[in-house]
N, C-alpha and C positions, 0 to 999 in steps of 0.2 A: 396522779399515775405516779410511779415509781419509775426513775430512769436507772438502766442499767447500772450495775454495782461494779461491773469490771474496772480496777483502776486502770488510769492512762499513764501518762510519763510522768516521771519523778525526775529531782534535780538537786544538786546541795550546793548551796549559797553560804560563803565564810564572810563574816561581818569582819574579818581582821581585827578584831579587837573587843571591847566589853559590849553586848548587847541585850535589851531585856524584852523579851518578846511581848508581853503585857502591856509595859508601857507604852512600847510604840505603837501596838495594834488598838490598843483601849479606845483610842480616839473616836474608831471607827464605828463602835458599838454605840445604839439611840436608844440607850436603857436595858433593863434585865428583860426587858420583854423582846427586845431585839433579834428574831429567832434567825436571822442571816449571819450570826457571827457567834462562834461559842470558844469560850476561854476555859482552859484545863492548867493546871501546874503543866507547864513545857510544853505546852502543845495549843494551837490554835485551828479554828475551823472557820472558814468562810464561804459562803456559796451566790454567787451571781450570775448574771447575763451577760457574755461577750459575744461581739458581731458574727461567733460561730454558734451561739446557742449556750445553755446554761452549765455551769460547771462550778464543782465542788473541791477544796483546796483544802489539804491537811498542812500544817506547819510544824514541825517537833523540833526542837531546840536543844542541841547539845553543846554547851560552851557557848563559845561562839559561830559554832556550825548549825548552821539551818537547813533540816531537809524536807522537803516539799514532795507531797503526792496528790493527784490531780486525777477526777472523776468527770463524766459527761461530756457532750458535743464539743463543750469549749474548754476541754482540757488543754489543748497547747496554746490557747490564746491566756490561758489562765497562768501558765507555766511562764509564758517569756512576759509575761507584766509583773510574776512573784520578787523579783528584786526589788522593782520601783515599790512595790508595796510594801517589801521590808523595810524600805529606806536607805536602800541601797545608793542612792543619788543623793542622799541628803549628807551635805559636809559641812561639820562642826570644827575645821580647821581654823579659821578666822574666829570665830566665837572662843575657843581655846588659847589662841597666841597669846603670849604674855603680856602684849603692850595693849590688846583688848580686855583681858581678864584684867587687869589693873583699872581698868574705869569701871569696872560693876562693883556694885555696894555689896558689901559680907555677906549678906544674906543668900543672895542669888550664888556669891560664888563659890561657897559651901556648898549650897544645892547642887551643882556642878560638880562639886567634889564627890559628893556623896551619889550620885544619878549620872556616872557617863556613860550609861547604857543606853539612853534614850536615842533615837532614831525618830524623825517625820516620816510618816509613811505618806506615798503617793498611789493613790490607786488609778486616777485618771477618767475615773467613771463619773459622768458629772450628775446624770439624771438621778444616780442612786444616791447622790450628796445631796442633790437639790429638793428632792421629796420632802424627808425629813426635817431640812434645815427650813423650809417652807411653813411646815406643820406648827416649829417652834415660834413662829412668829406672832406677838402680841400674846400669848398665853404663858402659863407657867411649862416648864420643863417636863414636869411630872406629866401635868394633861396633855400635852403634846404627845410625849412617850408612849402614852396607854393608847391613844386614838393611833398612831403608824403599827403598835403590835397588833392593834384590834384588825388594822388594813392587812398585815399580813398574813395573819392568821387565817383569813378568809381568802383573799386573793392572790397571795403566794402561790409560789409550787414547790411540790417534794424536792429538795437538793439531790443532785445523782448522786446516788448509792445510799441515800438516808433510807432508812428501814432495811435493807439489803446487804449491807454491809457493816459489819463491826466497828469497821474502823471510821464510821462516820454517822452523828447523833441522828437519831431518829427522827427527832422535832425539828432538823434545820430545815429552813426554807430560802428560795428565789424570790426575790421581791420581784414584783411585778414587771412585765416588760413595759414600753411605752406606751405602746398600744392598751397594754391589759389596765393598765392605770387610768387611760382616757374612758375605758370603758364602763368604769364604775359607775353606778348611779348616784345621781344627786343624794338619795335619801341614806344611800351609805356612808356617803362621806358624813353627814349629820347624824347617824347613828354610832360613828366613831369618834363624835362630839368635834368633828370638824368644819369650821364654820363656813359660810359661802364666800367669805371674802378670798381665805387661804385655799378652798380647794378651786376657785377662781384664777389663783395666781397657778396654782398646778397644773391647771388647764391650760393655760397661756405658755406656761414651759414646753409643757409636752407637745403642744403644737408647733415648738421649734427643736425637739428632740436630738435628730440627725444633726444638725449643725451645732448645736451644744455639745455633743459627744466630741466632735472635733477641737473643741476648746481644749482638750486634755492634751493638744500636742502643742498649745500655746503657751507661753510664761504665765506665772499667775497673776501679775498684773495684767495683761492682755484678757486673760480669762474673766477677770474680775468686772473688768471694764464692759466688758462686750455682754457678760449676764445682766448688770444693772441697767441694758436698754432694754429691759423687759418688764412691763410694769408688775411693781410689787416686790421686783429684787432689788434690793437695796445693798447698802455698803454692809450691813450687819451678816445678811445673808450670805453674800459672795465670799467675804472673810470664812464662813464657815465652811462653805465649799470648798475653797481653796488651800484651807489647810489639811481638807483631807484627800482632795484629788491632785494635788499639786505638791505636798509636803512644804507649802509657803513658808517660810521662816519667819517672815515680816508682819503680814497683815494682823491685826489684832481686830476682834468684833466691837465697831465703835457703834454704839447703841443698845449694847447688853446691859440688861437691869443692874447686875450686879459687879460687872467687871472694872467700870470705872473706880468706883468706890473702895474695890479690892485694891487695886492696883495705887491708887490715892493713899490708903492705909499704910500699904506696906514700902513704897519708896518716899511718903512725905511725911506720914503719921497722922494725913488727914483726909476727910474724903475731898474728893473731887467729882468733875462732868468730865465729858469726854475728849472736849479741849485740854482740861488739864491733863487728861491721862497722856493724851499724843505728846504734850509736852512734856511731861517726865519722862516717855518713851525716846523721845527723839535723838538723844547722844548713842542710841542704839540702832538706829534704822538700818534695815537690811536685818535683823536678827531680833525684832520687836516681839514676834511670836515666842521665840526662843527665851526670851528675858520673862515672858509671863508665866509659860511652862514652868521655868525653873522656879518661880514664884511660888507657883502650885505645888512643887514639889518640895518645896519648902518648908511647908507644912505651916507656912505663917495664917491666920484666922484673923480678919478685921473685927474691931472688937464691937459688941454687939450694942453699947453704950452709946455710942458714936451720936453726934448732932446729927438729927433727921435734915434729908435734903431730897428734893426732886429730881430724878435722873430720866433725862427725857428716854423712851423707847424707840428707835427708828428702825427696829427690826423690819417692820414692812414697810418701809420709805427708799 
C-alpha cells in the first residue's frame, strides 16, 4: 500500500556552524541494502515508524541550514524529533576546548581540524536500532546486512510518499513495527540467514518493545544498563544502539572483533584487547566515542602484517 504523497509540515534548523549531513547520518544506515535511509549529495531521506504512524523525512542541506519536509501520519512527530536526529543536542564544546584538545594525539587533533562538521545523531528509536544490531551479533557485518536487507524488502512497508511523490525515492521503506517483526515466521528468519539464537533475542526484545522505547528518554548510560537486562543484549549491542539513539559520545563497542586492535594500533602502535583499548581511551572518558570517530575519519589503517591475536567477541553476551 502506498501512503498519501501530500507532504506534511516542514521546518528549517540552523546548525550554527560547520555541518556535514552525510557524516552525521551515515552511521544510521546498516549497509547499502538498508532501504530505510537514502543519502544523495546534499540530501537525505529517512522512513520510520512513530507513535502516530509511519513517516518519511527529507532533509536538504544549504550551508549550515537544514531544511526538512515530512510525509505520512507520523509527520508531526518526525518533524519534532528532527533536530535531535540531526545532532542538535550534540555538544563538542568541551572536546574542542584548548585544554582538552591539548591532551589529544596529533592524529586525532588533525582529524578534528579537517572534520569540524560531524555531529552525533540521536534518533530516540530503540527498537529500530536494536533489531539490526542484534542481527550483527557473532556474524560478519556483510552477512548481517544482507539478512536485514532481505527482511526489510519482504516485511517492510512503502515509505509515505514513495512511488507517488518525485521528492521521495520509490524504493524507500519503513521497517516493520514491533508487532510486524514479531509475526515473522521462524523459517523466514532462517531464509534471511538469521540463526535461531539471534532471532530468539529479537523476539525477547520485542516482548519489551513498549518499555524499550521509553529508554529513549533516559541517559545513554541508563538506557544501556536497562537494555542489558534482556538476555542476549550485551555491552556491544547496547553501545551500538545508544550511539544511534542517544548520540552517545562515550560508549565504545567493547567486544567488537576489529575495534580494539584498530584503536591499539592507532594509539599505541600495537594490537590490544578490549581491556587495553579501554585503558588507552580512559584519559578521554566522556568523549571516547568521539575519539574513535575521529580516528576513523583520520584515514588510519592498522597494518595487515601485525601479529595475530585472539580478540574475543562478546557481542552476543
